C-alpha positions, 0 to 999 in steps of 0.5 A: 315845591312851588315858586311864586314869581312877582313881575307886574304890579310889584311896587307899582299899581298897573300891569298885574302879572304873577306866576306860580311855578310847580314842577316846571309848569307855569300858571299866570295870575292876571296879565294887565296892561302897564299904564303911565309914560307912553314909550316906557309902558309900550316897551314893557307891555311888549315884553314878558319875563318868560315866553308866553308859550311856557305858561300852561293856564291863567287865572284872571281876577277881573276885567279892569285893563290893568289886570286883563289888558295885556292878555291879547299880547300874551296870546299873540306871542304864543300862550295857548292855555285856558283863561279861568275867570268868572262869567261876568268877567268873561262877558266884560272882557268880550267888550273891553279887550276889542275896545282896548285894541280899537282905542290903541289904534285910534290914539296911535293914528294921532301920535304917529302922525306927530312922530313921523313928522319928528323923524321918529319911528311910529308905534304899532298897537300892542294887538289888533281887534282880531287878536283880542277876539282870538284871545277871548276864545281861550276863556273858560268861565267858572262859578264862584267856589267851583274847584278846577285843577291846574296840574297834579296836586294843584287846584284853584277856586274863585271867591267874590272880591267885591271890587267890580262886577265879576271880580274875584280872589283866586285861592290856590291849594297845593297838596303834597302827601299829607301836606297842604298849602293855601295861597290867596291872591286878593286881586283888587279887594273891594269895600263893604257897603258900596252901591250895587255889588255884594261885599267881598267874601272872607277868607280863612286859614291862609298860608300865603296872602298876596294882597293888594295895597292901592290905598294902604296908607289911608281910609275912605270916608263914608259914601254919604259924605261923598254924595253930599260933596258931589252934589255941592260940586255939581251945583257950584259948577252949574251956577257958573254955567260950567260943565263937570267933566268926570273921567271914569273907568268904563266898568263899575265906576261909570255905572256907580256914578250913574246910580249915584247921580240917579239918586241925587236927581230923584232927591232934587239934590242936583240941578236938572242938566244933561248927563252925557255918558260919552263912552261906547264901552261904558254903554256896553258895560252897562248892558253886561251889568243888567245880565249879572244880577247875581253880583248885586247886593240886596239893596240893589235887588230890592230897587230892581224888584220895584221896577226901577232901572238903576242906570236910567235917568231921563236926563242921561244921554248916551253917545255912541258915535263920534259925531254925537261925541263931538257935538257935546263940545258945542253944547253951551249950557251946564252939563255933566260929562262921564267919559273914559278912560279913567286915568286920562291916558286914552279914549274920548276923555282926552277930547273933553279935557282938550276942550275944557281944561282951559275954562275956569267955569268948568270942573274936572272931577276925579272919582278913581285912582290915578296911577303915577305918570298918568295924565290924570295923576298930573292934573290931580297933583296940581300940574298946570301945564300939561300935554294932551295929544302932544300939544300944550294946555294950561289947566284953568278949570277947577280940579276936584277929587273924591276918593270915597267912590273908590272900589278899593279897600282902604287901610282899615278894610285891608287890615281886617281882611288880613286878620280874618285870613290869618291864623296859626298857618299864616307864613307871609303877607306879600303886598302888591298893586300899590306904590311903595309909600302906601305899602310902607304904611300898610306894613307898619300898621299890619305889624302893629296889629301882630302880623309880623311877616309882611313884605313888598316884593320887588319886581323879579322876586321869587318866593319859594314854598316848600311844604 
């Protein structure tokens, strides 16, 4: 008998964390950081639904912080087991987790000064860089399709999810006597025909499917449409002598935007202007990309074979140190700024917003998902009065959003994925990693397509599987 326990990313998007229990042994799927309201997120990230020491091992689907970012907290509280992932995911986490610790420390230095002045207790970072480095020693990378045992009668393997470099789906198989159960955790499922990465693998004959639902209510337009719109936004901002500020996730979205901007520049579809990549993490992640061409699609491999560097453009200026970053704010001519963090909750992007949101000539362009209660979501939904580092600011810049660059499957992609994964054995589809309105729409569409047993488990729900 198995139990699937749903904790993080149940009826919400961030903080992915699920538990498989067999014969009193526990195995985690992901351990992501919850993002949103600072104090609430801080407390939730510090507490887990079971003692970390009670977990035998973990499968990590990919490196994004909402899936991996709380691993050092988990290990520092007693988790000693192996962490299974792809090789690319391990390499990305080797830069992302220490960076997460560093960013927390720097952000809290500013926040805590204000808290102390207000007579409030300061926050401690969830973990230190040393604790992040220690957690990395527990990673055990696996090739796609390689079986590895979790415990007696329970084994797993990873398949390509096509979401970011190294992203995977976790397939877990239970065998008891002559009975077999196949469970698929989709992780974050990617889209077909996006730049750089191979399309997601297909999965068949699943008994239980734990499926992400970030964009469960809508589809994305074709990527060509997005490139045309991006070109238009950049050109219009250039003509106003403004700057285009693009919050990006340091992994995948930053590299994808560089690739697309490269293509637009070569085709003379955007004016010549500096493109600042102001994120040390994005710069390091780009180097990791170069090591893992096994993740690239045919078009990308052909591009590289012709001696092209997809992430290099003469106009691109990489800024690593703080002085270089601050100097961008003194640049008075039109430019494009790519900076992390993608949801505007931390990192250098906050300084660019602080210096740029009040200028009506500027454009803030969002190209990724913005979770509820994040600063990015507030700006996207039209809030004019916001706080950055606790100080009030009025948004006067133009605000635009292009969803077409999203690495998440849209509604039609999700429905097709479920249809292929389902068969006579399919017992349940359990939706995670989505807000409730997105999940409600996806449940309705799936049921209309003949997939009856679709649910969105609430936090704490336990699915008992008895073969």
